[in-house]
RODO-2510 file (C-alpha; in nm, 4 decimals, decimal comma):
residues 588
     n   res          X          Y          Z
     1     m    -0,9196     1,1282    -1,1055
     2     t    -0,9090     1,5117    -1,0949
     3     k    -0,7912     1,6375    -0,7603
     4     y    -1,0159     1,8498    -0,5490
     5     r    -0,7564     2,1290    -0,5523
     6     t    -0,7435     2,1354    -0,9348
     7     r    -1,1214     2,1390    -0,9655
     8     l    -1,1527     2,4167    -0,7083
     9     l    -0,8802     2,6240    -0,8767
    10     f    -1,0356     2,5722    -1,2204
    11     a    -1,3765     2,6818    -1,0915
    12     l    -1,2223     2,9857    -0,9214
    13     i    -1,0262     3,0901    -1,2337
    14     t    -1,3344     3,0439    -1,4524
    15     l    -1,5368     3,2624    -1,2175
    16     i    -1,2629     3,5261    -1,2085
    17     i    -1,2335     3,5312    -1,5898
    18     i    -1,6097     3,5705    -1,6281
    19     v    -1,6106     3,8539    -1,3747
    20     l    -1,3117     4,0268    -1,5342
    21     v    -1,4546     3,9956    -1,8881
    22     g    -1,7878     4,1334    -1,7708
    23     l    -1,6098     4,4125    -1,5840
    24     g    -1,4002     4,4877    -1,8951
    25     l    -1,7084     4,5091    -2,1151
    26     l    -1,8786     4,7350    -1,8643
    27     l    -1,5749     4,9616    -1,8224
    28     g    -1,5184     4,9702    -2,1994
    29     q    -1,8748     5,0782    -2,2595
    30     l    -1,8533     5,3386    -1,9840
    31     f    -1,5263     5,4786    -2,1228
    32     k    -1,6745     5,4809    -2,4746
    33     n    -1,9830     5,6687    -2,3635
    34     y    -1,7712     5,9109    -2,1632
    35     f    -1,5415     5,9757    -2,4605
    36     i    -1,8363     6,0233    -2,6997
    37     n    -2,0096     6,2606    -2,4598
    38     s    -1,6882     6,4555    -2,4150
    39     f    -1,6393     6,4620    -2,7928
    40     n    -1,9921     6,5825    -2,8530
    41     e    -1,9608     6,8507    -2,5894
    42     r    -1,6394     6,9713    -2,7507
    43     l    -1,8065     6,9810    -3,0928
    44     k    -2,1030     7,1621    -2,9474
    45     i    -1,8795     7,4303    -2,8013
    46     e    -1,6754     7,4582    -3,1210
    47     m    -1,9967     7,4795    -3,3289
    48     s    -2,1319     7,7541    -3,1046
    49     l    -1,8097     7,9550    -3,1422
    50     l    -1,8104     7,9067    -3,5212
    51     t    -2,1745     8,0037    -3,5753
    52     s    -2,1388     8,3026    -3,3426
    53     n    -1,8407     8,4240    -3,5406
    54     i    -2,0211     8,3890    -3,8744
    55     e    -2,3370     8,5543    -3,7434
    56     q    -2,1402     8,8458    -3,5967
    57     n    -1,9610     8,9004    -3,9307
    58     g    -2,2849     8,9320    -4,1272
    59     g    -2,3978     8,5780    -4,2025
    60     l    -2,3854     8,4117    -4,5426
    61     a    -2,3602     8,7436    -4,7260
    62     s    -2,0272     8,8388    -4,5782
    63     l    -1,8294     8,5169    -4,5103
    64     d    -1,4697     8,5606    -4,4029
    65     t    -1,3200     8,2571    -4,5805
    66     e    -0,9721     8,3140    -4,4381
    67     e    -1,1042     8,3178    -4,0815
    68     i    -1,3168     8,0090    -4,1501
    69     s    -1,0170     7,8215    -4,2986
    70     r    -0,8071     7,9235    -3,9975
    71     m    -1,0725     7,7914    -3,7587
    72     s    -1,1027     7,4675    -3,9633
    73     g    -0,7332     7,4126    -3,9096
    74     l    -0,7558     7,4909    -3,5406
    75     l    -1,0533     7,2620    -3,4911
    76     n    -0,9081     6,9842    -3,7145
    77     a    -1,2492     6,9584    -3,8793
    78     r    -1,4064     7,0240    -4,2189
    79     i    -1,6388     7,3257    -4,2225
    80     t    -1,9170     7,3383    -4,4756
    81     i    -2,1647     7,6290    -4,4960
    82     v    -2,4862     7,5769    -4,6943
    83     d    -2,8098     7,7724    -4,7423
    84     l    -3,1594     7,6464    -4,6824
    85     e    -3,1640     7,4847    -5,0258
    86     g    -2,8569     7,2812    -4,9549
    87     d    -2,6315     7,4794    -5,1862
    88     v    -2,2736     7,4981    -5,0603
    89     h    -2,1479     7,8504    -5,0023
    90     y    -1,8132     7,7507    -4,8629
    91     d    -1,6340     7,4189    -4,7980
    92     t    -1,2880     7,3643    -4,6502
    93     g    -1,2725     7,0020    -4,7612
    94     e    -1,0503     6,8281    -5,0182
    95     p    -1,1365     6,8962    -5,3872
    96     s    -1,2165     6,5337    -5,4817
    97     s    -1,5179     6,5056    -5,7053
    98     t    -1,6318     6,1701    -5,5649
    99     k    -1,6023     6,2771    -5,2062
   100     i    -1,7474     6,6202    -5,2812
   101     n    -2,0515     6,4699    -5,4454
   102     r    -2,0980     6,2218    -5,1647
   103     h    -2,0465     6,4968    -4,9086
   104     r    -2,3023     6,7230    -5,0802
   105     d    -2,5511     6,4328    -5,1061
   106     i    -2,5271     6,3689    -4,7321
   107     i    -2,5670     6,7383    -4,6507
   108     g    -2,8547     6,7645    -4,9024
   109     d    -3,0343     6,4791    -4,7307
   110     i    -2,9872     6,6440    -4,3938
   111     v    -3,1067     6,9860    -4,5141
   112     e    -3,4008     6,8305    -4,6935
   113     d    -3,5313     6,7071    -4,3585
   114     a    -3,5139     7,0746    -4,2419
   115     p    -3,3597     6,9982    -3,9010
   116     g    -3,4336     7,2701    -3,6580
   117     e    -3,1732     7,1841    -3,3953
   118     q    -2,8132     7,0865    -3,3893
   119     s    -2,7446     6,7178    -3,4152
   120     d    -2,4796     6,4673    -3,5271
   121     l    -2,4552     6,1773    -3,7715
   122     e    -2,2010     5,9003    -3,8255
   123     v    -2,1541     5,7820    -4,1821
   124     g    -1,9640     5,4636    -4,2761
   125     g    -1,9351     5,3001    -4,6128
   126     g    -1,5628     5,3629    -4,6422
   127     f    -1,5868     5,7320    -4,5402
   128     d    -1,6051     5,7011    -4,1597
   129     l    -1,7147     6,0630    -4,1063
   130     h    -1,8916     6,2285    -3,8207
   131     y    -2,1322     6,5151    -3,9096
   132     y    -2,2363     6,7797    -3,6645
   133     w    -2,4563     7,0750    -3,7753
   134     k    -2,6274     7,3772    -3,6436
   135     p    -2,8687     7,6268    -3,8062
   136     l    -2,7214     7,9652    -3,9045
   137     i    -2,9437     8,2528    -3,7731
   138     h    -2,9196     8,6061    -3,9072
   139     d    -3,1562     8,8831    -3,8081
   140     g    -3,3732     8,6280    -3,6336
   141     e    -3,4187     8,4125    -3,9388
   142     n    -3,2610     8,0828    -4,0402
   143     e    -3,0585     8,1450    -4,3541
   144     g    -2,8603     7,8189    -4,3695
   145     y    -2,6592     7,5551    -4,1841
   146     v    -2,3029     7,5176    -4,0647
   147     f    -2,1637     7,1627    -4,0798
   148     l    -1,8582     7,0348    -3,8893
   149     t    -1,7269     6,7085    -4,0302
   150     t    -1,4603     6,5077    -3,8481
   151     k    -1,3046     6,1697    -3,9165
   152     i    -1,3859     5,8842    -3,6810
   153     d    -1,0268     5,7559    -3,6899
   154     d    -0,9444     5,9448    -3,3721
   155     l    -1,2493     5,8028    -3,2032
   156     q    -1,1592     5,4481    -3,3063
   157     k    -0,7989     5,5035    -3,1998
   158     a    -0,9247     5,6140    -2,8628
   159     y    -1,1418     5,3010    -2,8479
   160     r    -0,8412     5,0820    -2,9183
   161     q    -0,6372     5,2546    -2,6528
   162     i    -0,9174     5,2045    -2,4025
   163     w    -0,9478     4,8327    -2,4801
   164     w    -0,5712     4,7838    -2,4768
   165     i    -0,5418     4,9476    -2,1366
   166     l    -0,8336     4,7420    -2,0050
   167     t    -0,6910     4,4180    -2,1486
   168     v    -0,3462     4,4758    -1,9991
   169     s    -0,4876     4,5815    -1,6629
   170     l    -0,7325     4,2951    -1,6391
   171     g    -0,4704     4,0467    -1,7618
   172     m    -0,2277     4,1549    -1,4909
   173     a    -0,5084     4,1393    -1,2385
   174     l    -0,5943     3,7883    -1,3601
   175     i    -0,2338     3,6726    -1,3174
   176     v    -0,2117     3,8191    -0,9675
   177     i    -0,5478     3,6701    -0,8691
   178     i    -0,4482     3,3263    -1,0088
   179     l    -0,1245     3,3313    -0,8091
   180     l    -0,3051     3,4378    -0,4941
   181     g    -0,5864     3,1894    -0,5602
   182     t    -0,3350     2,9073    -0,6094
   183     r    -0,1689     2,9843    -0,2768
   184     i    -0,5018     3,0183    -0,1007
   185     t    -0,6401     2,6951    -0,2476
   186     n    -0,3166     2,5156    -0,1639
   187     r    -0,3380     2,6405     0,1931
   188     y    -0,6965     2,5337     0,2457
   189     t    -0,7317     2,2325     0,0164
   190     k    -0,4075     2,0542     0,1052
   191     p    -0,5336     1,9677     0,4588
   192     i    -0,8659     1,8590     0,3091
   193     e    -0,6928     1,6342     0,0527
   194     s    -0,4686     1,4914     0,3232
   195     a    -0,7708     1,4268     0,5469
   196     t    -0,9502     1,2652     0,2503
   197     n    -0,6547     1,0342     0,1804
   198     v    -0,6370     0,9372     0,5481
   199     a    -1,0125     0,8705     0,5519
   200     i    -0,9694     0,6436     0,2458
   201     e    -0,6874     0,4555     0,4202
   202     l    -0,9025     0,4188     0,7314
   203     a    -1,1826     0,2800     0,5157
   204     k    -0,9336     0,0250     0,3772
   205     g    -0,8409    -0,0820     0,7302
   206     n    -0,5064     0,0994     0,7614
   207     y    -0,5542     0,2558     1,1045
   208     r    -0,1902     0,3712     1,1258
   209     a    -0,2529     0,6483     0,8709
   210     r    -0,2241     1,0065     1,0011
   211     t    -0,2654     1,3574     0,8557
   212     y    -0,0869     1,6875     0,9272
   213     e    -0,2019     1,9316     1,1936
   214     d    -0,0379     2,2636     1,0991
   215     h    -0,3287     2,5135     1,1053
   216     i    -0,5320     2,6463     1,3935
   217     d    -0,8557     2,6867     1,1994
   218     e    -1,1384     2,4749     1,0640
   219     t    -0,9026     2,2658     0,8455
   220     g    -0,6741     2,2135     1,1429
   221     m    -0,9720     2,1030     1,3506
   222     l    -1,0669     1,8609     1,0704
   223     s    -0,7143     1,7137     1,0604
   224     s    -0,7034     1,6850     1,4384
   225     s    -1,0433     1,5127     1,4444
   226     i    -0,9361     1,2687     1,1710
   227     n    -0,6199     1,1807     1,3675
   228     i    -0,8180     1,1312     1,6894
   229     l    -1,0600     0,9078     1,4989
   230     a    -0,7681     0,7092     1,3514
   231     r    -0,6088     0,6608     1,6938
   232     n    -0,9392     0,5502     1,8451
   233     l    -0,9999     0,3070     1,5581
   234     q    -0,6455     0,1732     1,5952
   235     e    -0,6971     0,1130     1,9671
   236     l    -1,0336    -0,0519     1,9005
   237     m    -0,8778    -0,2715     1,6321
   238     k    -0,5929    -0,3714     1,8649
   239     l    -0,8445    -0,4563     2,1345
   240     k    -1,0571    -0,6503     1,8860
   241     e    -0,7539    -0,8384     1,7517
   242     s    -0,6415    -0,9174     2,1065
   243     q    -0,9865    -1,0469     2,1977
   244     q    -1,0051    -1,2373     1,8703
   245     d    -0,6660    -1,3964     1,9345
   246     r    -0,7664    -1,4950     2,2871
   247     l    -1,0964    -1,6357     2,1642
   248     t    -0,9279    -1,8235     1,8792
   249     t    -0,6638    -1,9629     2,1143
   250     l    -0,9335    -2,0705     2,3588
   251     i    -1,1448    -2,2357     2,0875
   252     e    -0,8523    -2,4106     1,9187
   253     n    -0,6967    -2,5366     2,2432
   254     m    -0,9979    -2,6098     2,4619
   255     g    -0,9444    -2,9851     2,4335
   256     s    -1,3009    -3,0558     2,3206
   257     g    -1,4485    -3,0625     1,9722
   258     l    -1,6660    -2,7649     1,8819
   259     i    -1,9120    -2,6935     1,5992
   260     l    -2,0920    -2,3622     1,5394
   261     i    -2,4126    -2,3823     1,3322
   262     d    -2,5887    -2,0634     1,2171
   263     s    -2,9629    -1,9952     1,2208
   264     r    -3,0061    -2,1446     0,8717
   265     g    -2,8367    -2,4733     0,9606
   266     f    -2,5016    -2,4035     0,7932
   267     i    -2,1788    -2,4904     0,9767
   268     n    -1,9663    -2,1761     1,0262
   269     l    -1,6889    -2,3048     1,2517
   270     i    -1,5167    -2,6246     1,3601
   271     n    -1,2126    -2,6156     1,5854
   272     k    -0,8842    -2,8040     1,5723
   273     p    -0,9710    -3,0720     1,8346
   274     y    -1,2873    -3,1642     1,6411
   275     k    -1,0876    -3,2079     1,3204
   276     e    -0,8293    -3,4198     1,5031
   277     i    -1,0846    -3,6340     1,6869
   278     f    -1,2998    -3,7111     1,3831
   279     n    -1,0129    -3,6899     1,1291
   280     v    -1,1914    -3,4438     0,8965
   281     e    -1,0917    -3,1352     0,6975
   282     a    -1,2455    -2,7915     0,7460
   283     s    -1,3412    -2,7753     0,3765
   284     e    -1,5635    -3,0823     0,4240
   285     y    -1,7762    -2,9071     0,6874
   286     l    -1,7635    -2,5290     0,6539
   287     y    -2,0628    -2,3543     0,4936
   288     k    -2,2524    -2,6794     0,4450
   289     l    -2,5786    -2,7928     0,6040
   290     y    -2,5193    -2,9870     0,9252
   291     y    -2,7295    -3,2905     0,8233
   292     e    -2,5289    -3,3249     0,5014
   293     v    -2,1933    -3,3711     0,6751
   294     i    -2,2790    -3,5130     1,0196
   295     d    -2,3478    -3,8838     0,9718
   296     h    -2,4397    -3,9743     1,3275
   297     g    -2,8167    -3,9769     1,3688
   298     e    -2,8209    -3,8904     1,7397
   299     i    -2,6279    -3,5689     1,6761
   300     t    -2,8596    -3,4516     1,3956
   301     q    -3,1639    -3,5327     1,6102
   302     m    -3,0072    -3,3358     1,8925
   303     v    -2,9590    -3,0321     1,6647
   304     e    -3,3189    -3,0565     1,5432
   305     e    -3,4415    -3,0755     1,9020
   306     i    -3,2506    -2,7587     1,9926
   307     f    -3,3900    -2,5788     1,6869
   308     m    -3,7445    -2,6727     1,7873
   309     t    -3,7262    -2,6238     2,1654
   310     e    -3,4545    -2,3546     2,1943
   311     q    -3,3389    -2,5350     2,5090
   312     k    -3,0023    -2,6733     2,6169
   313     v    -2,9514    -3,0431     2,5470
   314     r    -2,6937    -3,2791     2,6977
   315     k    -2,6418    -3,6375     2,5828
   316     q    -2,3882    -3,9173     2,6027
   317     v    -2,3358    -4,0842     2,2659
   318     v    -2,1187    -4,3667     2,1390
   319     m    -1,9616    -4,3017     1,7985
   320     p    -1,7518    -4,5493     1,5972
   321     l    -1,4226    -4,3970     1,4833
   322     e    -1,2171    -4,6201     1,2570
   323     i    -1,1701    -4,9467     1,4549
   324     e    -1,2739    -4,8258     1,8005
   325     r    -1,5810    -4,6955     1,9729
   326     r    -1,5485    -4,3540     2,1352
   327     y    -1,7702    -4,2138     2,4065
   328     f    -1,8699    -3,8451     2,3922
   329     e    -2,0690    -3,6195     2,6164
   330     v    -2,2295    -3,3690     2,3785
   331     y    -2,3571    -3,0285     2,4936
   332     g    -2,5918    -2,8397     2,2633
   333     v    -2,6625    -2,4738     2,3414
   334     p    -2,8866    -2,2316     2,1458
   335     i    -2,7258    -1,8957     2,0717
   336     i    -2,9766    -1,6137     2,1160
   337     g    -2,8632    -1,2522     2,0685
   338     t    -3,0153    -0,9248     2,1775
   339     n    -3,3877    -0,8764     2,1272
   340     n    -3,4241    -1,2573     2,1210
   341     v    -3,2666    -1,2812     1,7761
   342     w    -3,1884    -1,6445     1,6910
   343     k    -2,8186    -1,6775     1,6043
   344     g    -2,7607    -2,0521     1,5852
   345     i    -2,6380    -2,3516     1,7842
   346     l    -2,3128    -2,4386     1,9575
   347     l    -2,2198    -2,8089     1,9918
   348     v    -1,9354    -2,9169     2,2228
   349     f    -1,8003    -3,2733     2,2121
   350     h    -1,6247    -3,3887     2,5320
   351     d    -1,4333    -3,7126     2,4779
   352     i    -1,5059    -3,9281     2,7845
   353     t    -1,3664    -4,2497     2,6384
   354     e    -1,0831    -4,2598     2,8924
   355     l    -1,3262    -4,1985     3,1754
   356     k    -1,5403    -4,4848     3,0495
   357     k    -1,2331    -4,7048     3,0249
   358     l    -1,1280    -4,6106     3,3762
   359     e    -1,4780    -4,6820     3,5001
   360     q    -1,4728    -5,0186     3,3276
   361     m    -1,1250    -5,0871     3,4610
   362     r    -1,2451    -5,0059     3,8127
   363     k    -1,5345    -5,2468     3,7711
   364     d    -1,3039    -5,5131     3,6270
   365     f    -1,0536    -5,4513     3,9047
   366     v    -1,3150    -5,5000     4,1752
   367     a    -1,4485    -5,8112     3,9997
   368     n    -1,1006    -5,9549     3,9397
   369     v    -0,9765    -5,8849     4,2923
   370     s    -1,2903    -6,0410     4,4320
   371     h    -1,2444    -6,3433     4,2065
   372     e    -0,8728    -6,3776     4,2767
   373     l    -0,9276    -6,3506     4,6520
   374     k    -1,2301    -6,5783     4,6483
   375     t    -1,0462    -6,8750     4,4968
   376     p    -0,7672    -6,9120     4,7567
   377     i    -0,9932    -6,8191     5,0463
   378     t    -1,2536    -7,0728     4,9332
   379     s    -0,9835    -7,3378     4,9044
   380     i    -0,8398    -7,2595     5,2464
   381     k    -1,1843    -7,2542     5,4075
   382     g    -1,2965    -7,5755     5,2390
   383     f    -0,9884    -7,7789     5,3277
   384     s    -0,9874    -7,6367     5,6803
   385     e    -1,3496    -7,7430     5,7313
   386     t    -1,2703    -8,0870     5,5892
   387     l    -0,9814    -8,1272     5,8314
   388     l    -1,1956    -8,0154     6,1245
   389     d    -1,4624    -8,2662     6,0242
   390     g    -1,2147    -8,5514     6,0943
   391     a    -0,9828    -8,5660     5,7947
   392     m    -0,6970    -8,4392     6,0098
   393     h    -0,6722    -8,7777     6,1795
   394     d    -0,5561    -8,9233     5,8493
   395     k    -0,1880    -8,8258     5,8312
   396     a    -0,1589    -8,8489     5,4531
   397     t    -0,4762    -8,6475     5,3962
   398     l    -0,3659    -8,3957     5,6575
   399     e    -0,0296    -8,3367     5,4867
   400     a    -0,1874    -8,3059     5,1413
   401     f    -0,4507    -8,0594     5,2621
   402     l    -0,1958    -7,8548     5,4563
   403     e     0,0250    -7,8295     5,1454
   404     i    -0,2731    -7,7045     4,9451
   405     i    -0,3599    -7,4548     5,2208
   406     l     0,0032    -7,3328     5,2246
   407     k     0,0106    -7,3011     4,8465
   408     e    -0,3132    -7,1018     4,8420
   409     s    -0,1831    -6,8843     5,1292
   410     d     0,1352    -6,8098     4,9305
   411     r    -0,0747    -6,7259     4,6276
   412     l    -0,2881    -6,4968     4,8404
   413     q     0,0214    -6,3316     4,9865
   414     v     0,1698    -6,2745     4,6390
   415     l    -0,1561    -6,1213     4,5186
   416     i    -0,1768    -5,8851     4,8159
   417     q     0,1899    -5,7893     4,7848
   418     e     0,1556    -5,7130     4,4136
   419     l    -0,1575    -5,5105     4,4814
   420     l     0,0349    -5,3132     4,7425
   421     d     0,3283    -5,2639     4,5032
   422     l     0,1005    -5,1503     4,2232
   423     s    -0,0853    -4,9137     4,4551
   424     k     0,2411    -4,7680     4,5802
   425     i     0,3793    -4,7201     4,2282
   426     e     0,0595    -4,5512     4,1075
   427     q     0,0494    -4,3097     4,4009
   428     h     0,1126    -3,9447     4,3179
   429     g     0,4573    -3,8458     4,4376
   430     f     0,6064    -4,1961     4,4062
   431     q     0,9845    -4,1623     4,3971
   432     l     1,2527    -4,4039     4,2879
   433     t     1,5594    -4,4873     4,4966
   434     n     1,8023    -4,3927     4,2222
   435     g     2,1536    -4,5203     4,2008
   436     r     2,4039    -4,6836     3,9679
   437     v     2,2521    -4,9909     3,8026
   438     d     2,4596    -5,2469     3,6128
   439     l     2,2000    -5,4172     3,3960
   440     v     2,4366    -5,7054     3,3096
   441     k     2,4767    -5,7843     3,6759
   442     e     2,1036    -5,7550     3,7419
   443     a     2,0222    -5,9793     3,4433
   444     n     2,2634    -6,2475     3,5686
   445     e     2,1065    -6,2362     3,9143
   446     v     1,7591    -6,2766     3,7619
   447     i     1,8797    -6,5772     3,5648
   448     e     2,0155    -6,7325     3,8860
   449     i     1,6826    -6,6738     4,0619
   450     l     1,4670    -6,8253     3,7842
   451     k     1,6932    -7,0951     3,6448
   452     g     1,5247    -7,3538     3,8685
   453     k     1,1821    -7,2631     3,7288
   454     a     1,3229    -7,2815     3,3761
   455     a     1,4869    -7,6179     3,4445
   456     q     1,1534    -7,7669     3,5464
   457     k     1,0276    -7,7104     3,1891
   458     d     1,3619    -7,7819     3,0258
   459     i     1,3771    -7,4189     2,8985
   460     l     1,7088    -7,2664     2,7933
   461     l     1,7508    -6,9393     2,9890
   462     r     2,0514    -6,7306     2,8884
   463     l     2,1944    -6,3793     2,8564
   464     s     2,3200    -6,2889     2,5098
   465     q     2,5093    -5,9833     2,3893
   466     p     2,6137    -5,8573     2,7338
   467     s     2,7033    -5,4913     2,6734
   468     e     2,9858    -5,3348     2,8750
   469     g     2,8095    -4,9969     2,8568
   470     a     2,4826    -5,1245     3,0116
   471     v     2,5204    -4,9070     3,3229
   472     i     2,2377    -4,6649     3,3846
   473     e     2,0875    -4,4440     3,6523
   474     g     1,7799    -4,5924     3,8200
   475     d     1,6272    -4,7897     4,1039
   476     p     1,8078    -5,1302     4,1177
   477     d     1,5327    -5,3130     4,3085
   478     r     1,2547    -5,1912     4,0791
   479     l     1,4494    -5,2704     3,7626
   480     k     1,5260    -5,6196     3,8964
   481     q     1,1514    -5,6586     3,9630
   482     v     1,0866    -5,5662     3,5985
   483     l     1,3292    -5,8302     3,4706
   484     i     1,1933    -6,0949     3,7081
   485     n     0,8330    -6,0336     3,5970
   486     l     0,9193    -6,0381     3,2260
   487     v     1,1420    -6,3473     3,2429
   488     s     0,8958    -6,5282     3,4716
   489     n     0,6103    -6,4588     3,2284
   490     a     0,8287    -6,5754     2,9380
   491     i     0,9005    -6,9050     3,1164
   492     t     0,5328    -6,9471     3,2048
   493     y     0,4083    -6,9031     2,8462
   494     t     0,6881    -7,1016     2,6808
   495     p     0,6304    -7,4730     2,6216
   496     n     0,8739    -7,7375     2,7449
   497     g     1,2016    -7,7429     2,5591
   498     g     1,1771    -7,3773     2,4517
   499     s     1,4146    -7,0869     2,5152
   500     v     1,4131    -6,7504     2,6877
   501     e     1,6823    -6,4958     2,5977
   502     i     1,7840    -6,1632     2,7564
   503     s     1,9727    -5,9137     2,5344
   504     l     2,1327    -5,5799     2,6282
   505     t     2,2267    -5,3251     2,3610
   506     d     2,4126    -4,9975     2,4141
   507     q     2,2545    -4,7182     2,2011
   508     g     2,4614    -4,4212     2,3085
   509     d     2,2507    -4,2279     2,5573
   510     s     2,0234    -4,5257     2,6264
   511     v     2,0234    -4,9032     2,6702
   512     s     1,7736    -5,1453     2,5126
   513     v     1,6731    -5,4537     2,7131
   514     l     1,5098    -5,7370     2,5148
   515     v     1,3361    -6,0369     2,6707
   516     k     1,2626    -6,2854     2,3917
   517     d     1,0896    -6,6237     2,4237
   518     s     0,9748    -6,8991     2,1905
   519     g     0,6364    -6,9292     2,3591
   520     i     0,2748    -6,9405     2,2487
   521     g     0,2641    -6,5744     2,1387
   522     i    -0,0057    -6,3093     2,1845
   523     e    -0,2967    -6,2235     1,9560
   524     k    -0,2608    -5,8802     1,7926
   525     s    -0,5950    -5,7664     1,9347
   526     e    -0,4757    -5,8539     2,2889
   527     i    -0,1404    -5,6751     2,2778
   528     t    -0,2984    -5,3398     2,3719
   529     r    -0,4563    -5,4952     2,6831
   530     i    -0,1755    -5,7040     2,8309
   531     f    -0,0648    -5,4171     3,0554
   532     e    -0,4100    -5,3920     3,2142
   533     r    -0,4514    -5,5186     3,5675
   534     f    -0,5630    -5,8839     3,5968
   535     y    -0,5615    -5,9312     3,2191
   536     r    -0,4266    -6,2741     3,1150
   537     v    -0,3522    -6,4070     2,7692
   538     d    -0,4101    -6,7656     2,8819
   539     r    -0,6148    -6,7479     3,2014
   540     a    -0,6075    -7,1168     3,2883
   541     r    -0,2317    -7,1485     3,2528
   542     s    -0,1704    -6,8239     3,4408
   543     r    -0,3867    -6,9252     3,7311
   544     n    -0,2337    -7,2711     3,7486
   545     s     0,1118    -7,1166     3,7488
   546     g     0,0219    -6,8834     4,0307
   547     g     0,0025    -6,5718     3,8163
   548     t    -0,2073    -6,2777     3,9344
   549     g    -0,2342    -6,0742     3,6140
   550     l    -0,0638    -5,7744     3,7801
   551     g     0,2960    -5,8371     3,6761
   552     l     0,2938    -5,6516     3,3422
   553     a     0,0960    -5,3613     3,4906
   554     i     0,3721    -5,3227     3,7511
   555     v     0,6388    -5,3496     3,4777
   556     k     0,4768    -5,0745     3,2722
   557     h     0,4517    -4,8342     3,5675
   558     i     0,8146    -4,8935     3,6761
   559     v     0,9454    -4,8362     3,3211
   560     e     0,7427    -4,5152     3,2878
   561     a     0,8712    -4,4006     3,6293
   562     h     1,2230    -4,4304     3,4786
   563     k     1,1059    -4,2183     3,1785
   564     g     1,1553    -4,5257     2,9632
   565     h     0,9478    -4,6950     2,6962
   566     i     0,8262    -5,0548     2,6531
   567     e     0,7162    -5,2253     2,3312
   568     v     0,5783    -5,5704     2,2492
   569     d     0,6273    -5,7711     1,9295
   570     s     0,4599    -6,1099     1,9105
   571     q     0,3569    -6,3798     1,6648
   572     i     0,1224    -6,6670     1,7469
   573     g     0,3158    -6,9929     1,7895
   574     k     0,6564    -6,8286     1,7386
   575     g     0,7091    -6,6294     2,0535
   576     t     0,7064    -6,2813     2,2040
   577     t     0,9700    -6,0097     2,2426
   578     f     0,9490    -5,7335     2,5051
   579     t     1,1746    -5,4328     2,4316
   580     i     1,2518    -5,1801     2,7048
   581     k     1,4390    -4,8590     2,6357
   582     l     1,6022    -4,7000     2,9422
   583     f     1,8069    -4,3790     2,9508
   584     k     2,1551    -4,3888     3,1021
   585     k     2,0868    -4,0520     3,2662
   586     l     1,7340    -4,0007     3,3946
   587     p     1,5681    -3,7032     3,2183
   588     q     1,4683    -3,4227     3,4533
***
């Protein structure tokens, strides 16, 4: 691409050359005319002197040939004197027959026309002569003509000198003008080219580009304006990028799924939470019609309703995701720009599955507590009424009923105590009474406490792999409660003649506690629910054994309070293993 400076300089030089050539032609013609006029005036004067001399000496009859020859030499011209018939009376020219004949023919032609005044004639054809004549008057009558003949070589030489001088002068002027024009164009076009390059960079998005500001004139003002524009665009771009980053961060980390649908029904945006919740890729959704990629009918109907009514819509929907059902509260909002221009629809998916679970858990908790309290209270009330009706007079009946009332009271006390423990553990700000805990010692104490219960069912209860490094930081009472609940559950769900084993393993910065039994096992679908309050794997056996369904919930909360982790591995008919990982030093 030809630079602006080169094109401007080329145009300027072309214009200058045209002007100089035209000026040269004009000056050459003026000099030529001036030289010819001067030459003719000189010949006119010389002719007047010559004819006056001849006329004063008597005309054609008394020609002084020596004087005429002398004047021919002085004038550097050929003098020819003829009569009215064209006959030559005297000629100072060269005696060449060809030239003489040609010369006489030319003079004869001139005399034949009988010119009455002086005039001139240029003759070419290899002769290049200039004729100038004047009538010769004697006694008032024309008796002949005097011809002055000069060569045109001098005239042509003068022409050449004129053109050479003009060519040299105009050439030097052209060189000087080109040099000055180059400097001038460089001075004024360089800022323009720089401003143009900066404008191109700005158009490409490079707002850091700047131009020079070294002139206090119009070009300097242009450069300054371009730089101000670049700085303003850079600030605007920084502001836009900052706002874009904040908006992107907000959209990608808002915690709820989001879909943006344009006015034609094409999906333009889905955020990271939506992709994670529904396990989809952006390429599956972007720039496709919403009803082609959204399978759930309630959502597509909701979008259609917003398109038709242009009103906000809010719905709670249940959507199956893989093997579970998830609850969502979906907000649909029409996007309307300035001048009521329809832009599209924004859908926000709030996952309220946990809230639904908590609500269900609250309902189950109330129902379970009511049921668990109702059974012992009903028993106590019934047996008390029976005793008051007269059964207390029978000693055997009285003792049996009182034992049942005591048993139900103990069960009621255990339930209330575990509810209080669970409530205390779940309270915000619950703190452990931390100290040095020897898990081997605690495990042995638990075995001593529960060995009677195990002996009743002929269950082997033992501690295997006692690790010397099983000393951790924690709450001794709470950790003992964890072991008691786990071992007690293991004994409860293990048939007669089975075994329950406690294992301790040192893993460097942590200790693993395993409680393994050979009991009835747990269904895979129930493993995720065993830590819920009042949930029982075998309800009849649990209730008969005095279980409340709160033990494992308490275990889970105590382990989490110690920043630990609990896992369950179970097989139906083969037994269950609870694995607890506890850190030797509590993480801060």
